[in-house]
C-alpha positions in Angstrom: -48.6 55.4 92.7 -45.6 53.4 91.9 -47.8 50.4 90.9 -49.8 52.8 88.7 -46.5 53.9 87.0 -45.5 50.3 86.5 -48.9 49.4 85.2 -48.7 52.4 82.8 -45.2 51.3 81.8 -46.4 47.7 81.2 -49.4 49.0 79.2 -47.0 51.0 77.0 -44.8 48.0 76.6 -47.8 45.9 75.8 -49.0 48.4 73.2 -45.5 48.5 71.7 -45.4 44.7 71.6 -48.8 44.6 70.0 -47.7 47.1 67.4 -44.6 45.1 66.8 -46.6 41.9 66.5 -48.9 43.5 63.9 -45.8 44.7 62.0 -44.4 41.2 62.1 -47.7 39.7 60.9 -47.9 42.3 58.1 -44.3 41.5 57.0 -45.0 37.8 57.2 -48.1 38.3 55.1 -46.1 40.3 52.6 -43.4 37.6 52.5 -46.1 34.9 52.0 -47.5 36.9 49.0 -44.0 37.3 47.6 -43.3 33.6 48.0 -46.6 32.8 46.3 -45.7 35.2 43.4 -42.2 33.6 43.1 -43.7 30.1 43.1 -46.2 31.2 40.3 -43.2 32.6 38.3 -41.3 29.4 38.9 -44.3 27.3 37.6 -44.6 29.6 34.5 -40.8 29.3 33.9 -40.9 25.5 34.2 -43.8 25.5 31.7 -41.8 27.6 29.3 -38.8 25.2 29.7 -41.1 22.3 28.9 -42.5 24.1 25.9 -39.0 25.0 24.7 -37.9 21.4 25.1 -40.9 20.2 23.2 -40.1 22.6 20.3 -36.4 21.5 20.4 -37.6 17.9 20.2 -39.8 18.7 17.2 -37.0 20.5 15.6 -34.6 17.6 16.1 -37.2 15.2 14.6 -37.6 17.5 11.6 -33.9 17.6 11.1 -33.7 13.8 11.3 -36.5 13.5 8.7 -34.7 16.1 6.5 -31.4 14.1 6.7 -33.3 11.0 5.8 -34.9 12.7 2.8 -31.5 14.1 1.7 -30.0 10.7 2.0 -32.8 9.2 -0.1 -32.4 12.0 -2.6 -28.7 11.4 -2.9 -29.4 7.7 -3.4 -31.8 8.4 -6.2 -29.4 10.9 -7.7 -26.7 8.3 -7.6 -28.9 5.7 -9.2 -30.1 8.3 -11.8 -26.5 9.2 -12.6 -25.5 5.6 -12.9 -28.4 4.9 -15.2 -27.5 7.9 -17.4 -23.9 6.7 -17.6 -25.2 3.2 -18.6 -27.5 4.8 -21.2 -24.7 6.9 -22.6 -22.4 3.8 -22.8 -25.1 1.8 -24.6 -25.8 4.7 -26.9 -22.1 4.9 -27.7 -22.0 1.1 -28.4 -25.0 1.4 -30.7 -23.4 4.4 -32.5 -20.1 2.6 -32.8 -21.9 -0.5 -34.1 -23.9 1.5 -36.6 -20.7 3.3 -37.8 -18.9 -0.1 -38.1 -21.9 -1.4 -40.1 -21.8 1.7 -42.3 -18.1 1.2 -43.0 -18.6 -2.5 -43.8 -21.5 -1.7 -46.2 -19.4 1.0 -47.8 -16.6 -1.4 -48.4 -19.1 -3.8 -49.8 -18.1 -6.6 -47.4 -21.6 -6.8 -45.9 -25.0 -5.9 -47.1 -26.9 -3.3 -45.2 -29.4 -5.2 -42.9 -32.0 -2.5 -43.5 -31.6 -2.8 -47.3 -31.7 -6.6 -47.2 -34.9 -6.7 -45.3 -36.7 -4.5 -47.9 
C-alpha cells in the first residue's frame, strides 16, 4: 500500500514534470519565434540604414556638383563682367576720340577723315 502511494505520488510528480517540460518547450518555441522576428526586424532596419546612407551619398554628390556648377557660373559671370568693363572702356575711348576729332575738325586744325575719304 505504501509503495502504491509512492508510485501514485511519483506518477503525479512525473505528470507535473511532463507538464512543466511542455510549458518550457512552448516558452522556448515562443522565444525562438520572437528572436526570429527580432532578427527579421534587424535585417530590415539594416537595409533601411543602407538605403538612407545611399540616399545621403547621392545627395552629397549632387551638392558637390551644384557647388561646381555655381563656381563655374561665378567664373563665367566674372569673365562676363570683366569683358563688359573692357567693352565700356573701349567704347569710352572711341567716344572720347570721336569727340576730340570733332573738336579738331570744328577748330579747322584737322580735316574730317570721313569727309576726306569722300
